[in-house]
Backbone as a ProteinNet text record, in pm:
[ID]
protein_1_A
[PRIMARY]
MKTQNYLCIDLRTEMLQSDIQTGETRNGTLIVDEAGEHFTFKETRTRTNRTAGHLGHCPHPELHWRVLDRTKHGRATLNSRHVKVEFYIHHDEYQDGADLADILAREIETFGEQFCETNFKEEVSKCC
[TERTIARY]
-342.8	-527.8	-614	-686.7	-793.8	-934.8	-1036.2	-1177.4	-1273.1	-1317.6	-1427.5	-1549.4	-1673.5	-1813.8	-1885	-1903.8	-1975.3	-2128.8	-2216.3	-2353.6	-2426.9	-2429.9	-2501.9	-2407.5	-2384.8	-2260	-2316.5	-2231	-2305.9	-2146.4	-2140.3	-2038.7	-2024.6	-1990.8	-1952.6	-1823.3	-1860	-1726.8	-1736.7	-1596.3	-1545.9	-1467.4	-1503.6	-1450.5	-1419.2	-1300.8	-1239.8	-1296.2	-1385.8	-1468.6	-1643.5	-1659	-1765.1	-1829.4	-1930.9	-1943.5	-1916.6	-1855.3	-1829.8	-1972	-1939.5	-2042.5	-2002.7	-2103	-2112.3	-2017.9	-1920.5	-1826.5	-1664	-1695.6	-1565.8	-1475.4	-1383.3	-1259.8	-1206.7	-1143.2	-1114.6	-1023	-881.7	-799.7	-816.5	-771.1	-828.2	-786.5	-858.9	-827.9	-925	-997.8	-1102.6	-1049.1	-1141.3	-1141.3	-1260.5	-1240.6	-1333	-1351.3	-1463.1	-1459.9	-1399.3	-1408.1	-1374.5	-1472.3	-1596	-1667.2	-1734	-1647.7	-1635.9	-1779.2	-1871.8	-2007.3	-1995.6	-1876.7	-1908.3	-1758.1	-1861.1	-1698.5	-1691	-1579.4	-1551.9	-1430.2	-1481.7	-1350.8	-1344.4	-1210.8	-1150.1	-1084.4	-1114.3	-1016.1	-901.6	-810.5	-711.6	-623.9	-561.4	-515	-392.5	-402.1	-345.3	-272.7	-145.7	-91.4	-215.3	-323.4	-433.7	-542.7	-589.7	-679	-647.5	-513.2	-454.6	-472.3	-421	-398.5	-585.2	-676.5	-792.3	-880.1	-804.6	-840.3	-904.6	-881.7	-929.6	-868.8	-920.9	-846.4	-840.9	-725	-669.6	-545	-525.6	-383.4	-261.6	-173.9	-48	81.4	137.1	267.1	435.9	457.6	561.6	537.3	424.8	368.3	520.9	571.1	720.7	806.9	787.8	866.7	819.1	671.4	616.3	665.7	760.8	728.1	634.5	618.2	510.6	546.5	580.1	650.3	555	590.2	501.5	522.8	668.2	649.8	782.6	828.1	938.9	983.3	1137	1176.7	1273.8	1365.5	1472.1	1542.2	1609.2	1695	1658.5	1536.4	1505.3	1415.1	1349.7	1230.8	1198.4	1079.4	1024.1	939.4	956.7	863.2	841.6	743.7	702.8	653	662.7	595.6	532	466.9	403.2	464.8	580.6	666.7	715.8	747.5	924.4	840.1	919.3	925.8	1074.8	1063.5	1239.3	1229.4	1342	1368.1	1561.3	1550.9	1666.4	1716.6	1784.5	1868.5	1979.1	1978.8	2083.3	2098	2211.2	2301.8	2404.2	2419.9	2519.5	2652.2	2801.8	2858.2	2907.3	2848.5	2901.1	2744.3	2681.9	2555.8	2617.5	2665.2	2742.1	2869.5	2919.7	3074.6	3132.6	3061.2	3134.7	3045.5	3064.7	2958.2	2821.6	2858.2	2760.7	2642.4	2678.8	2638.4	2538.7	2591.2	2522.9	2427.9	2473.1	2363.3	2281.4	2261.7	2130.3	2062.7	2110.6	2039.3	1973.6	2034.5	1944.2	1818.5	1840.9	1737.9	1645.8	1658.8	1568.2	1474.9	1565.7	1456.4	1376.5	1451.7	1355.3	1231.3	1255.4	1155.9	1028.3	1044.2	1008.5	902.3	942.5	941.6	797.3	866.7	763.4	680.4	663	494.8	440.4	435.7	395.6	357.6	399.1	404.6	285.2	309	185.8	79.9	62.5	-58.9	-109.3	-66.1	-48.5	-97.2	-223.4	-257.3	-186.6	-116	-47.4	-129.2	-215.7	-258.4	-350.8	-386.7	-435.4	-313.6	-204.3	-112.3	-46.6	-98.5	15.7	-88.2	-218.3	-327.3	-299.9	-288.9	-196.5	-143.1	-60.7	74.7	26.8	122.2	75.4	44.9
3369.2	3340.2	3401.7	3516.3	3575.3	3521	3511.9	3405.7	3563.2	3558.5	3662.3	3564.6	3588.8	3541.5	3651.5	3608	3663.6	3610.1	3666.3	3559.9	3559.4	3659.7	3693	3739.2	3657.6	3701	3659.1	3795.7	3778.5	3724.1	3596.2	3512.5	3423.8	3519.7	3455.5	3381.1	3254.3	3142.6	3137.7	3126.1	3106.5	2952.9	2861.7	2719.2	2692.2	2623.7	2553.5	2439.8	2347.8	2273	2241.8	2225	2165.8	2271.4	2260.4	2328.3	2285.5	2361.7	2285.9	2214.4	2089.8	1991.7	2056.6	2026.1	2034.1	1950.6	1949.6	1923.6	1882.7	1957	1945	2068.1	2053.9	2175.1	2172.6	2365.4	2344.2	2460.4	2448.9	2601.8	2679.8	2780.6	2898.4	3043.4	3150.3	3286.8	3364.8	3386	3497.1	3605	3700.1	3810.5	3918.3	3997.5	4079.9	4180.5	4308.4	4463.5	4548.4	4619.6	4740.6	4801.4	4768.7	4755.3	4654.2	4581.7	4437.2	4401.1	4364.8	4344.6	4208.5	4218.5	4119.6	4026.4	3935.3	3802.6	3730.1	3710.9	3625.1	3510.3	3408.8	3296.1	3213.6	3237.5	3180.9	3085.5	2939.7	2839	2831.6	2810.6	2777.9	2676.4	2641.5	2531.6	2452.5	2365.8	2259.1	2151.4	2098.5	1973.5	1891.4	1898.2	1791.4	1800.2	1905.1	1915.5	1911.6	1956.5	1959.9	1760.5	1673.7	1579.2	1515.6	1606.7	1530.7	1593.2	1648.5	1699.2	1851.6	1886.9	2045.5	2163.9	2246.6	2358.6	2504.7	2525.4	2660.9	2674.5	2796	2845.9	2762.2	2765.1	2679.2	2735	2773.3	2856.5	2765.5	2818.2	2778.9	2620	2607	2480.2	2425	2498.1	2456.1	2385.8	2391.6	2309.3	2190.9	2140	2038.9	1941.2	1838.2	1695.7	1569.7	1529.1	1414.8	1302.7	1162.4	1061.5	1040.6	1016	978.1	783.1	768.5	596.2	580.6	411.1	435.2	303.4	282.9	154.7	106.4	-5.6	-56.2	27.1	95.9	210.6	346	379.6	523.2	582.2	709.6	748.4	873.8	880.9	989.9	1086.7	1226.9	1302.9	1425.2	1482.6	1583	1712.7	1844.7	1927.2	2042.6	2143.7	2234.8	2267	2287.1	2333.7	2227.4	2112.6	2008.7	1883.5	1793.5	1624.8	1635.7	1527.4	1515.8	1353.4	1297.4	1148.7	1127	1053.4	1026.7	847.8	840.1	719	679.2	585.7	502.4	387.7	387.4	216	221.4	104.7	55.7	53.2	72.9	34.9	-109.5	-187.4	-360.4	-412.2	-331.8	-367.1	-368.6	-326.5	-325.3	-311.8	-377.8	-366.5	-291.2	-233.5	-109.1	-32.6	35.1	147.4	96.1	-1.5	-75	-125.9	-202.9	-244.4	-136.7	-30.4	118.8	163.8	156.9	220	105.9	-18.3	-139.7	-101.2	-84.5	-57.7	123.7	144.1	313.1	267.3	195.7	213.3	151	22.4	-91.2	29.2	121.8	186.1	331.9	400	454.8	396.2	286.1	235.3	213.4	170.4	137.7	229.4	363.4	475.6	526.5	522.5	574.8	483.6	363.6	267.1	370.1	387.9	448.9	577.8	632.4	794.6	818.5	686.8	677.5	679.9	631.8	600.8	716.8	814.7	924.9	1016	1110.6	1200.2	1310.9	1382.5	1481.3	1580.4	1654.7	1775.2	1753.4	1592.2	1565.8	1548.1	1489.8	1449.1	1620.9	1718.1	1868.7	1906.5	1888.1	1949.3	1894.5	1792.6	1767.5	1794.6	1882.1	1950.1	1995.7	2010.8	2135	2046.4
1920.4	1842.9	1899	1801.4	1827.7	1726.7	1815.5	1782.7	1759.9	1659.1	1605.1	1578	1613.5	1551.5	1472.6	1340.5	1285	1266	1330.5	1308	1229.6	1125	994.5	888.7	807.2	703.8	557	448.3	330.8	276.9	247	185.3	66	-54.6	-158.3	-158	-249.7	-237.2	-413.2	-418.9	-596	-573.9	-590.6	-566.2	-752	-713.7	-838.7	-941.9	-870.1	-945.7	-877.3	-779.2	-699.7	-591.5	-598.2	-439.4	-266.2	-221.5	-81.3	-18.3	-7.4	120.1	245.3	310.3	466.3	525.5	608.4	695.4	600.9	467.6	390.8	414	421.1	413.2	269.6	257.9	147.1	203.5	120.2	132.9	2.5	85.4	3.8	93.1	43	83.7	112.4	273.5	274.6	250	201.8	175.6	212.4	308.6	352.8	308.5	294.1	249.1	332.2	262.8	376.8	504.6	487.2	607.7	665.4	599.5	711.8	731.5	552.3	598.5	528	374.2	277	264	278.4	252.7	132.9	51.1	-62.3	26.5	-34.6	-6.5	-133.8	-185.6	-307.2	-281.7	-331.3	-319.8	-387.2	-341.4	-430.8	-500.3	-522.8	-611.9	-521.6	-470.1	-373.8	-428.4	-395.2	-463.3	-446.5	-313.3	-277.9	-408.1	-435.8	-515.5	-662.4	-724	-847.4	-851.4	-810	-831.3	-811.5	-787.3	-809.6	-913.6	-992.7	-1104.1	-1118.7	-1022.7	-991.5	-1087.7	-1125.9	-1240.3	-1150.6	-1162.8	-1111.3	-1186	-1093.9	-1132.5	-1076	-1164.5	-1110.4	-1139.5	-1039.7	-1046.2	-1148.8	-1242.3	-1320.9	-1406.9	-1457.8	-1527	-1585	-1684.3	-1666.7	-1606.3	-1477.5	-1385.8	-1328.3	-1384.4	-1309.4	-1415.3	-1423.9	-1465.3	-1470.6	-1521.8	-1532.2	-1647.4	-1552.7	-1645.2	-1733.7	-1836.7	-1972	-1990.8	-1973.8	-2003.7	-1892.3	-1944.3	-1852.1	-1936.6	-1957	-2037	-1951.7	-1964.2	-1899.7	-1854	-2021.9	-1942.1	-1962.6	-2014.6	-1976.5	-1967.5	-1971.1	-1906.7	-1993.8	-2040.7	-2100.2	-2024.5	-1985	-1926.2	-2031.7	-1935	-2011.5	-1906.2	-1954.2	-1897.8	-1976.2	-1927.3	-2017.6	-2117.1	-2145.1	-2251.8	-2353	-2316.1	-2316.6	-2299.3	-2393.1	-2364	-2339.9	-2242	-2223.4	-2222.2	-2312.1	-2282	-2268.3	-2127.1	-2081	-2086.3	-2139.7	-2112	-1980.2	-1932	-1822.4	-1893.5	-1920.6	-1947.7	-1920	-1848.9	-1752.4	-1855.5	-1826.3	-1894.8	-1933.7	-1805.4	-1847.6	-1950.2	-1977.2	-2088.1	-2218.3	-2306	-2402.4	-2410.5	-2516.8	-2548.3	-2600.6	-2709.9	-2805	-2858.5	-2941.3	-2966.2	-3023.6	-3155.1	-3212.1	-3103.5	-2988.3	-2918.7	-2859.2	-2784.3	-2751.5	-2832.2	-3008.5	-3077.3	-3072.2	-3103	-3131	-2978.9	-2821	-2712.4	-2752.1	-2786	-2809.3	-2933.7	-3000.9	-3121.6	-3072.3	-3006.1	-2926.8	-2828.2	-2753.4	-2680.7	-2732	-2829.5	-2914.8	-2974.6	-3043.8	-3089.5	-2987.5	-2845.9	-2763	-2701.1	-2703.4	-2710.7	-2823.1	-2939.3	-3040.9	-3054.8	-3038.2	-3035.5	-2921.7	-2810.1	-2729.7	-2737.3	-2802.5	-2833.2	-2920.5	-3019.3	-3148.5	-3070.9	-2988.9	-2903.2	-2791.5	-2752.8	-2654.4	-2705.6	-2622.9	-2644.5	-2572.5	-2671.9	-2604.1	-2509.1	-2639.2	-2573.9	-2445.9	-2399.4	-2328.8	-2179.9	-2204	-2100.9	-2044.5	-2201.1	-2147.2	-2006.2	-2081.9	-1960.9	-1852.7	-1807.2	-1665	-1632.5	-1687.2	-1646.4	-1512.2	-1419.8	-1285.6	-1145.2
[MASK]
++++++++++++++++++++++++++++++++++++++++++++++++++++++++++++++++++++++++++++++++++++++++++++++++++++++++++++++++++++++++++++++++

């Protein structure tokens, strides 16, 4: 490890949301110009500041699934492009196709009630 001391530097910061406070650490990239006199620190988006509500670059937002709702037999998730609903029903929970259809109908009705009250634009903006 090599240590360098820069006594008086010109440092410009590009933070995702708020200014950095004394003693606070942030993840990012430090860029120095060719003359070695001017520095720029660009904060990068990490899992930590993503959950804190910071904005920034998110690689492949379509791969980041968020849970919208769960029921006894199913789960609804979404990402920046899709909503996915999955059902898991054990074979011993139904006798025939009619029982299975009834279970599915109840699950879909439960999800439908929840989705009517969901602000999907807001949920999609949280993806990543």
